[in-house]
C-alpha positions as semicolon CSV with decimal commas, in nm:
position;residue;x (nm);y (nm);z (nm)
1;M;-11,266;6,669;-7,387
2;P;-11,350;6,439;-7,680
3;A;-11,444;6,566;-8,025
4;L;-11,808;6,654;-8,095
5;T;-12,057;6,389;-8,199
6;A;-12,352;6,633;-8,220
7;D;-12,422;7,002;-8,277
8;R;-12,280;7,242;-8,019
9;N;-12,420;7,578;-7,907
10;T;-12,091;7,768;-7,915
11;A;-12,093;8,114;-7,759
12;R;-11,996;8,401;-7,987
13;L;-11,750;8,661;-7,863
14;D;-11,791;9,026;-7,969
15;G;-11,536;9,088;-8,241
16;D;-11,346;9,379;-8,084
17;V;-11,465;9,390;-7,722
18;D;-11,321;9,161;-7,456
19;E;-11,419;9,128;-7,091
20;Y;-11,156;9,083;-6,821
21;P;-11,173;9,032;-6,442
22;V;-11,047;9,335;-6,251
23;L;-10,760;9,329;-6,002
24;A;-10,847;9,369;-5,633
25;S;-10,856;9,721;-5,485
26;T;-10,848;9,873;-5,832
27;K;-11,052;10,139;-6,010
28;I;-11,048;10,165;-6,389
29;F;-11,184;10,483;-6,548
30;A;-11,384;10,484;-6,869
31;G;-11,166;10,571;-7,166
32;S;-10,846;10,468;-6,993
33;M;-10,580;10,232;-7,126
34;V;-10,626;9,890;-6,968
35;V;-10,350;9,635;-6,918
36;L;-10,336;9,277;-6,796
37;D;-10,082;9,184;-6,531
38;A;-9,884;8,858;-6,525
39;S;-10,181;8,678;-6,366
40;G;-10,433;8,810;-6,619
41;W;-10,605;9,067;-6,393
42;A;-10,713;9,392;-6,557
43;K;-10,591;9,722;-6,417
44;P;-10,509;10,077;-6,533
45;A;-10,192;10,103;-6,740
46;V;-9,876;10,198;-6,552
47;T;-9,504;10,226;-6,620
48;A;-9,378;9,870;-6,574
49;T;-9,252;9,577;-6,777
50;G;-9,439;9,252;-6,840
51;L;-9,785;9,405;-6,896
52;V;-10,018;9,331;-7,188
53;A;-10,197;9,632;-7,340
54;A;-10,555;9,510;-7,380
55;G;-10,726;9,825;-7,513
56;R;-10,961;10,104;-7,399
57;A;-11,200;10,069;-7,104
58;E;-11,561;10,098;-7,228
59;H;-11,698;10,195;-6,886
60;Q;-11,582;10,272;-6,534
61;A;-11,508;9,960;-6,330
62;D;-11,467;10,032;-5,958
63;N;-11,328;9,732;-5,770
64;S;-11,172;9,950;-5,500
65;A;-11,337;9,750;-5,222
66;G;-11,338;9,415;-5,401
67;A;-11,121;9,108;-5,433
68;N;-10,962;8,982;-5,754
69;G;-11,231;8,924;-6,015
70;D;-11,528;9,051;-5,815
71;I;-11,619;9,262;-6,117
72;S;-11,518;9,268;-6,483
73;V;-11,441;9,542;-6,731
74;K;-11,526;9,555;-7,101
75;V;-11,224;9,655;-7,309
76;R;-11,229;9,748;-7,676
77;R;-10,945;9,674;-7,916
78;G;-10,870;9,922;-8,196
79;A;-10,704;10,259;-8,259
80;F;-10,736;10,524;-7,989
81;K;-10,580;10,863;-7,922
82;F;-10,374;10,896;-7,605
83;A;-10,158;11,174;-7,461
84;N;-9,801;11,217;-7,586
85;S;-9,492;11,232;-7,366
86;A;-9,237;11,512;-7,371
87;D;-8,863;11,562;-7,419
88;A;-8,675;11,244;-7,516
89;D;-8,995;11,039;-7,489
90;E;-9,202;11,259;-7,720
91;I;-9,342;11,073;-8,020
92;T;-9,321;11,248;-8,359
93;K;-9,455;11,171;-8,706
94;A;-9,121;11,001;-8,779
95;E;-9,227;10,721;-8,541
96;I;-9,551;10,637;-8,725
97;G;-9,540;10,262;-8,781
98;D;-9,323;10,201;-8,473
99;T;-9,421;10,062;-8,134
100;C;-9,497;10,305;-7,852
101;Y;-9,478;10,230;-7,481
102;I;-9,698;10,276;-7,175
103;V;-9,641;10,559;-6,927
104;D;-9,979;10,557;-6,751
105;D;-10,344;10,494;-6,831
106;Q;-10,365;10,786;-7,074
107;T;-10,005;10,849;-7,187
108;V;-9,763;10,679;-7,426
109;A;-9,391;10,727;-7,489
110;K;-9,126;10,671;-7,753
111;T;-8,870;10,473;-7,552
112;A;-8,902;10,120;-7,418
113;S;-8,681;10,127;-7,108
114;G;-8,876;10,006;-6,804
115;K;-9,205;10,009;-6,995
116;S;-9,442;9,768;-7,166
117;P;-9,552;9,808;-7,530
118;A;-9,879;9,995;-7,583
119;G;-9,926;9,923;-7,953
120;L;-9,860;10,056;-8,301
121;I;-9,832;10,430;-8,369
122;V;-10,078;10,518;-8,647
123;S;-10,098;10,898;-8,617
124;V;-9,941;11,192;-8,433
125;D;-10,085;11,544;-8,401
126;D;-10,131;11,822;-8,146
127;Q;-10,414;11,630;-7,980
128;G;-10,205;11,322;-7,911
129;V;-10,090;10,987;-8,048
130;G;-10,314;10,744;-8,233
131;V;-10,232;10,395;-8,105
132;F;-10,356;10,069;-8,256
133;M;-10,376;9,832;-7,963
134;G;-10,516;9,503;-7,845
135;Y;-10,310;9,186;-7,863
136;G;-10,320;8,924;-8,139
137;P;-10,129;8,811;-8,447
138;L;-10,123;9,153;-8,611
139;L;-9,891;9,285;-8,878
140;A;-9,765;9,640;-8,858
141;P;-9,787;9,843;-9,180
142;G;-9,442;9,834;-9,331
143;G;-9,327;9,598;-9,061
144;A;-9,275;9,245;-8,945
145;L;-9,483;9,031;-8,719
146;L;-9,302;8,973;-8,394
147;A;-9,226;8,611;-8,314
148;A;-9,393;8,655;-7,976
149;N;-9,726;8,663;-8,159
150;N;-9,658;8,302;-8,257
151;L;-9,691;8,106;-7,935
152;S;-9,471;7,828;-8,072
153;D;-9,182;8,074;-8,078
154;V;-9,191;8,170;-7,709
155;G;-9,067;7,980;-7,409
156;T;-9,357;8,029;-7,168
157;A;-9,708;8,164;-7,172
158;A;-9,599;8,445;-6,941
159;T;-9,331;8,551;-7,187
160;A;-9,582;8,541;-7,468
161;R;-9,831;8,754;-7,274
162;S;-9,571;9,018;-7,198
163;N;-9,490;9,055;-7,567
164;L;-9,831;9,028;-7,731
165;G;-9,931;9,345;-7,907
166;T;-9,571;9,438;-7,989
167;Y;-9,483;9,535;-8,345
168;E;-9,165;9,611;-8,532
169;K;-9,113;9,824;-8,842
170;L;-8,840;9,706;-9,078
171;G;-8,544;9,932;-9,147
172;T;-8,302;9,911;-9,439
173;P;-8,150;9,563;-9,471
174;T;-7,789;9,492;-9,557
175;I;-7,706;9,260;-9,848
176;V;-7,359;9,109;-9,885
177;V;-7,267;8,937;-10,211
178;G;-6,997;8,679;-10,148
179;A;-6,716;8,567;-10,374
180;A;-6,782;8,283;-10,615
181;V;-6,692;7,939;-10,484
182;G;-6,694;7,719;-10,790
183;D;-7,033;7,785;-10,951
184;V;-7,196;7,919;-10,632
185;I;-7,228;8,273;-10,498
186;N;-7,377;8,323;-10,152
187;V;-7,590;8,632;-10,092
188;A;-7,636;8,712;-9,722
189;I;-7,923;8,935;-9,607
190;Q;-7,958;9,093;-9,264
191;L;-8,300;9,241;-9,190
192;T;-8,298;9,538;-8,951
193;D;-8,547;9,709;-8,723
194;S;-8,666;10,070;-8,728
195;D;-8,342;10,178;-8,558
196;D;-8,141;9,991;-8,826
197;A;-8,020;9,744;-8,565
198;D;-8,022;9,373;-8,652
199;L;-8,376;9,242;-8,635
200;A;-8,424;9,028;-8,324
201;V;-8,732;8,845;-8,451
202;R;-8,839;8,669;-8,769
203;G;-8,925;8,893;-9,062
204;S;-9,031;8,841;-9,422
205;V;-8,969;9,023;-9,751
206;F;-9,044;8,960;-10,118
207;A;-8,735;8,920;-10,341
208;Y;-8,661;8,871;-10,708
209;L;-8,361;8,845;-10,938
210;S;-8,325;9,123;-11,191
211;D;-8,100;9,190;-11,488
212;D;-8,118;9,559;-11,397
213;A;-7,935;9,731;-11,108
214;N;-8,251;9,929;-11,028
215;G;-8,477;9,626;-11,037
216;D;-8,669;9,748;-11,342
217;S;-8,701;9,396;-11,484
218;V;-8,726;9,037;-11,370
219;A;-8,436;8,820;-11,479
220;G;-8,488;8,695;-11,832
221;T;-8,300;8,374;-11,762
222;A;-8,283;8,205;-11,424
223;P;-7,954;8,069;-11,285
224;S;-7,878;7,740;-11,459
225;A;-7,847;7,536;-11,140
226;G;-8,105;7,729;-10,941
227;V;-8,136;7,931;-10,621
228;A;-8,161;7,769;-10,277
229;I;-8,152;7,876;-9,917
230;G;-7,811;7,845;-9,755
231;T;-7,782;7,806;-9,378
232;D;-8,029;8,074;-9,263
233;G;-8,393;8,137;-9,336
234;L;-8,656;8,007;-9,574
235;A;-8,711;8,077;-9,945
236;I;-9,062;8,012;-10,074
237;P;-9,044;8,002;-10,456
238;L;-9,305;8,210;-10,640
239;V;-9,148;8,210;-10,988
240;A;-8,898;7,925;-11,029
241;D;-8,546;8,049;-10,939
242;K;-8,648;8,411;-11,010
243;A;-8,884;8,534;-10,735
244;F;-8,929;8,431;-10,374
245;Q;-9,092;8,513;-10,044
246;L;-8,804;8,513;-9,797
247;V;-8,843;8,447;-9,424
248;S;-8,554;8,516;-9,188
249;E;-8,423;8,329;-8,886
250;A;-8,509;8,467;-8,541
251;D;-8,209;8,703;-8,567
252;G;-8,315;8,850;-8,903
253;D;-8,065;8,648;-9,111
254;I;-8,134;8,506;-9,457
255;D;-7,884;8,368;-9,704
256;L;-7,924;8,237;-10,057
257;N;-7,695;8,023;-10,268
258;I;-7,714;8,113;-10,637
259;E;-7,559;7,857;-10,870
260;E;-7,468;7,928;-11,232
261;A;-7,239;7,722;-11,457
262;G;-7,204;7,990;-11,725
263;A;-7,143;8,365;-11,735
264;D;-7,418;8,605;-11,624
265;T;-7,495;8,895;-11,391
266;W;-7,800;8,949;-11,172
267;Y;-7,909;9,178;-10,888
268;L;-8,116;9,061;-10,594
269;I;-8,399;9,307;-10,534
270;L;-8,579;9,310;-10,197
271;V;-8,927;9,462;-10,184
272;M;-8,991;9,587;-9,832
273;P;-9,341;9,571;-9,676
274;D;-9,375;9,951;-9,708
275;G;-9,296;9,939;-10,082
276;R;-8,930;10,041;-10,074
277;T;-8,689;9,841;-10,286
278;V;-8,331;9,755;-10,188
279;A;-8,088;9,620;-10,448
280;S;-7,778;9,412;-10,396
281;N;-7,449;9,472;-10,568
282;A;-7,392;9,281;-10,889
283;I;-7,396;8,904;-10,859
284;T;-7,153;8,822;-11,139
285;F;-7,055;8,481;-11,270
286;A;-6,751;8,503;-11,499
């Protein structure tokens, strides 16, 4: 369709309520967790992979005797309290900030095997698990945006749909300070997930050079020949050669080349999204 040449009466969508066509022979109860299948039909949440958690049903939608799309259901995005699982799948306060997974239309679980993501865990108490749900480019508190929320980073629309609404909390990264090669020292960073396994998506952290091992100061003098990204990731300079926003590759890798012709010592300090700081070993130029 060509670009506009006159005013257009563009329909406004309700900010947190979406409407989806309901799968044939399906009944959705009010207050239940609603998912979209691979073809985009709404149905009650079940244990299965490849489903998109859409949100909470705002009313009962009974399509038991209907064909695909004969009726629609209004679904609200937001934070809702669902039932917790038990035993190895029970969610505890330690999982707040992590992704939880769908068991059925009112229950969520800790483990991912055979399940689709429900959303982000925001609270846990005796009444259940608070889950922030509804797909979109959302950032988890203390976490990284999954690449699947960027459609340019996924292979197919179906793959994207199956991963929308998934979040990942960052764990403690590893920082390896290499040996000096001439005037260059490489500092390799591996971001990790909430299980401290290598991050399998792109992540981002703030970083700065410090003269102090605890990061209590910003470097007084920047490296004489600068700081540049090596082979992995992206460094967005915020203060020239002293502070950066770092973005990893899709496997969580970042590496920096620090170049100094004289003698000096710095520490690379990473500031995690939840406020933690992680310091490298000394980066020493003799």
